[in-house]
C-alpha positions as CSV (number, residue, x, y, z in Angstrom):
1,M,6.5,12.0,-21.3
2,I,8.5,13.5,-18.4
3,S,10.7,16.6,-19.1
4,R,14.3,15.5,-19.7
5,A,15.5,18.1,-17.1
6,C,13.8,16.1,-14.4
7,F,16.3,13.2,-14.9
8,E,19.2,15.5,-14.2
9,R,21.2,15.5,-10.9
10,K,20.4,19.2,-10.3
11,W,16.6,18.6,-10.5
12,I,16.8,15.5,-8.2
13,T,18.9,17.2,-5.6
14,T,16.6,20.2,-5.5
15,K,13.6,17.8,-4.9
16,H,15.7,16.1,-2.2
17,S,16.3,19.5,-0.4
18,K,12.5,20.2,-0.5
19,T,11.3,16.8,0.6
20,N,14.2,15.3,2.6
21,A,13.6,12.1,0.7
22,D,16.4,9.8,-0.4
23,P,17.7,11.2,-3.8
24,I,18.2,7.7,-5.1
25,L,14.5,6.9,-4.4
26,I,13.4,10.2,-5.9
27,E,15.3,9.3,-9.1
28,K,13.9,5.8,-9.2
29,A,10.3,7.1,-8.7
30,I,10.8,9.5,-11.6
31,Y,12.0,6.8,-13.9
32,A,9.2,4.5,-12.7
33,F,6.6,6.9,-13.8
34,E,8.4,7.5,-17.1
35,L,8.3,3.7,-17.7
36,L,4.6,3.7,-16.9
37,G,3.9,6.6,-19.3
38,N,5.9,4.8,-22.0
39,L,3.9,1.6,-21.6
40,V,0.6,3.5,-21.9
41,E,1.8,5.6,-24.9
42,N,2.8,2.3,-26.6
43,G,-0.8,1.1,-26.3
44,I,-0.5,-1.4,-23.6
45,N,-3.9,-2.0,-21.9
46,L,-3.1,-2.1,-18.2
47,I,-4.3,-1.3,-14.7
48,F,-1.8,0.4,-12.5
49,K,-1.7,-0.7,-8.9
50,G,0.7,-1.1,-5.9
51,G,2.4,1.4,-3.8
52,T,3.5,3.5,-6.7
53,G,-0.1,3.7,-7.8
54,L,-1.0,5.2,-4.5
55,M,1.2,8.2,-5.3
56,L,-1.3,9.2,-8.1
57,L,-4.4,8.8,-5.8
58,I,-3.3,10.7,-2.8
59,P,-2.8,14.5,-3.3
60,E,0.1,14.8,-0.8
61,L,3.3,12.8,-1.4
62,K,3.8,10.5,1.6
63,R,5.9,7.5,0.7
64,L,8.3,6.9,-2.2
65,S,7.6,3.7,-4.1
66,I,10.0,2.6,-6.9
67,D,8.5,-0.5,-8.5
68,L,5.7,-0.7,-11.0
69,D,2.9,-3.2,-10.5
70,I,0.4,-3.6,-13.3
71,I,-2.4,-6.0,-14.3
72,T,-2.8,-6.8,-18.0
73,E,-4.2,-9.4,-20.3
74,E,-1.8,-8.5,-23.1
75,E,0.1,-11.3,-24.8
76,D,3.8,-11.7,-24.1
77,L,4.8,-10.9,-27.7
78,R,2.8,-7.6,-27.6
79,L,4.5,-6.7,-24.3
80,Y,8.0,-7.5,-25.6
81,E,7.5,-5.4,-28.7
82,S,6.4,-2.5,-26.5
83,F,9.5,-2.9,-24.4
84,D,11.8,-2.9,-27.4
85,A,10.0,0.2,-28.8
86,L,10.4,2.2,-25.6
87,I,14.1,1.3,-25.4
88,K,14.7,2.6,-28.9
89,K,13.3,6.1,-28.3
90,G,13.4,6.7,-24.6
91,V,15.6,7.1,-21.5
92,F,15.9,3.4,-20.8
93,K,19.0,1.5,-22.2
94,K,17.9,-2.1,-22.1
95,W,15.4,-4.5,-20.5
96,E,15.6,-8.1,-19.3
97,E,13.3,-10.6,-17.7
98,D,14.0,-11.3,-14.0
99,K,13.2,-15.0,-14.0
100,R,12.4,-16.4,-10.5
101,P,11.3,-19.7,-9.2
102,I,7.6,-20.2,-9.8
103,E,5.7,-19.0,-6.7
104,R,2.5,-21.0,-6.2
105,K,0.1,-20.4,-9.1
106,I,0.5,-16.6,-9.4
107,P,0.7,-15.7,-13.1
108,K,3.4,-13.1,-12.4
109,S,6.4,-12.1,-14.3
110,H,9.2,-9.6,-13.5
111,F,11.2,-7.3,-15.7
112,K,14.2,-4.9,-15.2
113,F,14.5,-1.7,-17.1
114,Y,17.9,-0.1,-17.0
115,Y,18.9,3.5,-17.1
116,N,22.0,5.6,-16.4
117,S,21.7,7.0,-12.9
118,S,22.8,10.6,-12.4
119,I,22.8,10.1,-8.7
120,E,24.4,6.7,-8.3
121,R,26.6,7.3,-11.4
122,R,26.1,3.8,-12.7
123,M,23.5,1.7,-14.4
124,A,20.4,1.2,-12.2
125,Y,17.1,-0.3,-12.9
126,I,13.3,-0.1,-12.3
127,M,11.4,-3.3,-11.6
128,L,8.2,-3.9,-13.5
129,D,5.9,-6.6,-12.0
130,I,3.2,-7.9,-14.3
131,V,0.2,-10.1,-13.2
132,K,-1.8,-11.6,-16.1
133,M,-5.4,-11.5,-15.2
134,P,-8.7,-9.7,-15.8
135,S,-9.3,-6.7,-13.5
136,P,-10.4,-7.7,-10.0
137,F,-11.6,-4.2,-9.2
138,P,-15.3,-3.2,-9.1
139,K,-14.4,0.3,-10.5
140,T,-11.5,1.9,-12.2
141,I,-10.8,5.5,-13.1
142,E,-8.3,7.3,-15.4
143,K,-5.7,9.5,-13.7
144,P,-3.1,11.7,-15.4
145,I,0.4,10.7,-14.6
146,I,1.3,13.8,-12.5
147,I,3.0,14.0,-9.1
148,P,5.1,16.7,-7.5
149,L,8.4,15.0,-8.2
150,F,8.5,15.9,-11.9
151,E,7.1,18.0,-14.7
152,A,5.4,16.3,-17.7
153,E,5.8,17.5,-21.2
154,K,2.4,16.1,-22.1
155,E,-0.5,14.6,-20.2
156,V,-0.8,10.8,-20.3
157,K,-3.6,9.1,-18.4
158,V,-3.5,5.6,-16.9
159,C,-6.2,3.3,-15.7
160,I,-6.1,2.8,-11.9
161,P,-8.5,1.4,-9.2
162,T,-10.6,3.9,-7.3
163,L,-9.3,4.8,-3.8
164,N,-11.8,2.4,-2.2
165,G,-10.9,-0.4,-4.6
166,F,-7.2,0.3,-3.9
167,T,-7.9,-0.1,-0.2
168,G,-9.4,-3.5,-0.6
169,D,-6.3,-4.6,-2.5
170,K,-4.0,-3.2,0.1
171,L,-6.0,-4.8,2.9
172,S,-5.6,-8.2,1.4
173,A,-1.8,-7.7,1.3
174,F,-1.7,-7.1,5.1
175,A,-2.5,-10.6,6.2
176,P,1.0,-12.1,6.9
177,T,0.1,-15.6,7.9
178,T,-2.5,-16.3,5.2
179,I,-2.9,-14.4,1.9
180,G,-0.7,-11.3,2.4
181,I,3.0,-10.6,2.3
182,P,4.3,-13.3,4.5
183,Y,6.3,-13.3,7.7
184,G,9.7,-15.1,7.6
185,K,10.7,-14.2,4.0
186,E,12.8,-11.1,4.8
187,K,10.0,-8.9,3.8
188,S,9.4,-7.0,7.0
189,M,9.5,-3.6,5.3
190,E,7.1,-4.8,2.6
191,I,4.6,-5.8,5.4
192,I,4.9,-2.4,7.0
193,K,4.5,-0.6,3.7
194,Q,1.0,-2.1,3.5
195,L,0.2,-0.8,7.0
196,F,1.6,2.6,6.2
197,D,-0.4,2.9,3.0
198,L,-3.6,1.7,4.6
199,G,-3.1,4.3,7.3
200,I,-3.1,7.0,4.6
201,L,-5.9,5.5,2.6
202,F,-8.1,5.3,5.7
203,E,-8.3,9.1,5.7
204,Y,-9.8,9.2,2.2
205,I,-12.1,6.1,2.1
206,T,-15.8,6.8,1.4
207,D,-17.5,3.5,0.7
208,L,-17.1,0.3,2.8
209,K,-19.2,-1.7,0.4
210,E,-16.9,-1.0,-2.5
211,I,-13.9,-1.8,-0.3
212,R,-15.4,-5.1,0.7
213,Q,-16.3,-6.0,-2.9
214,S,-12.7,-5.3,-4.0
215,Y,-11.3,-7.1,-0.9
216,K,-13.5,-10.2,-1.4
217,K,-12.6,-10.6,-5.0
218,I,-8.8,-10.2,-4.5
219,A,-8.8,-12.3,-1.3
220,D,-10.5,-15.2,-3.2
221,I,-7.9,-14.9,-6.0
222,E,-4.9,-14.8,-3.6
223,A,-6.4,-17.8,-1.6
224,S,-6.7,-19.8,-4.8
225,Y,-3.1,-19.2,-5.7
226,R,-2.2,-20.7,-2.3
227,D,-4.7,-23.6,-2.5
228,M,-6.5,-22.2,0.6
229,S,-10.1,-23.0,1.0
230,L,-10.7,-20.8,4.0
231,P,-13.5,-18.2,4.6
232,T,-12.7,-14.6,4.0
233,D,-13.2,-13.9,7.7
234,T,-10.1,-16.0,8.4
235,F,-7.9,-13.6,6.4
236,L,-9.5,-10.5,8.1
237,C,-8.8,-12.1,11.5
238,D,-5.2,-12.4,10.3
239,T,-5.1,-8.7,9.6
240,I,-6.7,-7.9,12.9
241,Q,-4.1,-10.0,14.8
242,A,-1.2,-8.3,13.0
243,S,-2.7,-4.9,13.9
244,F,-3.1,-6.0,17.5
245,L,0.5,-7.2,17.7
246,I,1.7,-3.7,16.5
247,S,-0.7,-1.9,18.8
248,Q,0.5,-3.7,21.9
249,L,4.2,-3.3,21.3
250,D,6.2,-2.1,24.3
251,F,3.3,-2.3,26.8
252,H,3.9,-4.1,30.0
253,G,3.0,-7.7,29.5
254,S,3.0,-7.4,25.7
255,I,3.6,-10.3,23.4
256,E,7.1,-10.6,22.1
257,N,7.8,-13.3,19.5
258,V,9.2,-13.8,16.1
259,Y,6.3,-11.9,14.5
260,T,6.7,-8.8,16.7
261,R,10.5,-8.8,16.0
262,E,9.8,-8.8,12.3
263,L,7.2,-6.1,12.6
264,R,9.6,-3.9,14.7
265,D,12.2,-4.4,12.0
266,G,9.9,-3.3,9.3
267,I,8.8,-0.2,11.2
268,R,12.5,0.8,11.5
269,R,13.4,0.0,7.9
270,I,10.5,1.9,6.2
271,R,11.7,5.2,7.4
272,N,14.1,5.7,4.5
273,H,11.1,5.4,2.2
274,I,8.9,8.0,4.0
275,V,8.9,11.5,2.8
276,G,10.4,13.4,5.8
277,G,12.0,10.2,7.1
278,R,10.0,9.9,10.2
279,Y,7.9,6.9,11.2
280,T,7.7,5.9,14.9
281,F,6.2,3.0,16.8
282,S,3.5,5.5,17.8
283,N,2.7,6.2,14.2
284,A,2.6,2.5,13.5
285,K,0.1,2.0,16.3
286,E,-2.1,4.7,15.0
287,D,-2.1,3.1,11.5
288,A,-2.7,-0.4,13.1
289,S,-5.8,0.9,14.8
290,K,-7.2,2.2,11.5
291,V,-6.5,-1.1,9.8
292,A,-8.0,-3.1,12.7
293,C,-11.2,-1.0,12.6
294,L,-11.5,-1.3,8.9
295,A,-11.0,-5.1,9.0
296,F,-13.6,-5.5,11.8
297,L,-16.2,-3.4,10.0
298,I,-15.8,-5.5,6.8
299,K,-15.7,-8.8,8.7
300,D,-18.8,-8.0,10.7
301,G,-20.7,-6.6,7.8
302,R,-21.1,-3.2,9.3
303,L,-20.9,-1.6,5.9
304,D,-23.4,1.2,6.5
305,M,-21.1,2.8,9.2
306,D,-20.8,6.5,8.8
307,I,-17.1,6.5,7.9
308,E,-16.8,10.3,7.8
309,G,-18.5,10.6,11.2
310,L,-16.1,7.9,12.6
311,K,-13.1,9.8,11.4
312,Q,-14.4,13.1,12.9
313,N,-15.5,11.6,16.2
314,R,-12.3,9.6,17.0
315,G,-10.7,12.6,18.7
316,D,-13.5,13.1,21.2
317,V,-11.9,11.7,24.5
318,E,-15.2,12.3,26.4
319,R,-16.8,9.4,24.6
320,I,-14.2,6.9,25.7
321,K,-13.8,7.8,29.3
322,E,-15.7,4.8,30.7
323,V,-15.1,2.4,27.9
324,L,-13.0,-0.8,28.2
325,L,-12.0,-3.1,25.4
326,P,-12.9,-6.9,25.5
327,E,-10.5,-9.0,27.6
328,E,-8.7,-10.5,24.5
329,F,-7.7,-6.9,23.6
330,G,-7.4,-5.7,27.2
331,I,-3.8,-4.7,27.0
332,L,-4.8,-2.0,24.5
333,N,-6.7,-0.1,27.2
334,K,-3.4,1.6,27.7
335,L,-3.9,3.3,24.4
336,K,-6.6,5.5,26.0
337,A,-4.0,7.6,27.8
338,I,-1.4,7.8,25.1
339,S,-3.3,7.6,21.9
340,P,-7.1,8.2,22.5
341,E,-7.8,8.3,18.7
342,S,-6.3,4.8,18.4
343,F,-8.3,3.6,21.4
344,Y,-11.5,5.0,20.0
345,L,-11.0,3.1,16.7
346,W,-10.4,-0.2,18.6
347,A,-13.5,0.5,20.7
348,V,-15.6,1.0,17.6
349,A,-14.0,-2.1,16.0
350,T,-14.8,-4.3,19.0
351,E,-18.3,-2.8,19.5
352,V,-17.8,-1.7,23.1
353,M,-18.7,1.9,22.5
354,P,-22.1,3.0,23.8
355,E,-24.8,1.7,21.4
356,D,-25.5,5.1,19.8
357,E,-21.8,5.4,18.9
358,N,-21.4,2.0,17.3
359,D,-24.3,2.8,15.0
360,K,-22.9,6.1,13.8
């Protein structure tokens, strides 16, 4: 699918010079999309999701993701036959299952696909994560497998959630004490990846009702895997709390605990995966305000909010001059001076804007 020249060291180093992204990650991303295209060409019925899927949905390359996450109902034998076929005629040299201890009830399996790395000058691999289940997304679309990192010899299309459905999925993953990627498992960067991706998605979302529909379905599934019988609002409150902890970092009187230390670590570690290599605590606070606002709107059922108007108005500092946040979020009043857009979103989220603003 991908032009063979794109796997060569010269091509990858040229892309590195243009994006300032890690050449190892550039190479892995190219191979990941080659693997995806191979699976589709071999007739595997799948839905492509995860951080790598976001690279197809967003027009500008923001973050390099190197693992493949797919949903399918294909039988194992059918999958293994497809794996063997793509090894015989493609760039991958071998595959193997990465067997792990059974994690709760999640019907998930993991596979490594090996290739000869021109950058690392050794055998490297792409991880394929497969969840066996029907599609949880209210809508899906077909997107051609095309991104700025490579040239395709032919167009191959893959089934992927809509941007709004994708947002609901990502939102469920950013709930680190309940259904999301958990604290305390050495996954600090994975937690912050969800925050970063949601910050990007926020700029493109159009339909809160579709986001909620996707979120509710996926949250219920994730809760069932964990034997949790809690209302959806509990998970959204978890997301809001994580967003709050990030937003209040380094303020006088801020909370410092094991969670904030892990969040700080993730913010620092994600920088190598960001195109351009820059992601500051201020950037993280901006993203956290977007996530908190989105979680509040869904939790409170404010699904008719003019989301485009909200995005346009958040830069209007005149509207927040006299506004103060509720006492439980009072420390975030400091955002007004240093990040008025972030404060605006927290004000809308907590419904302390003047009445006409909350209704917009």
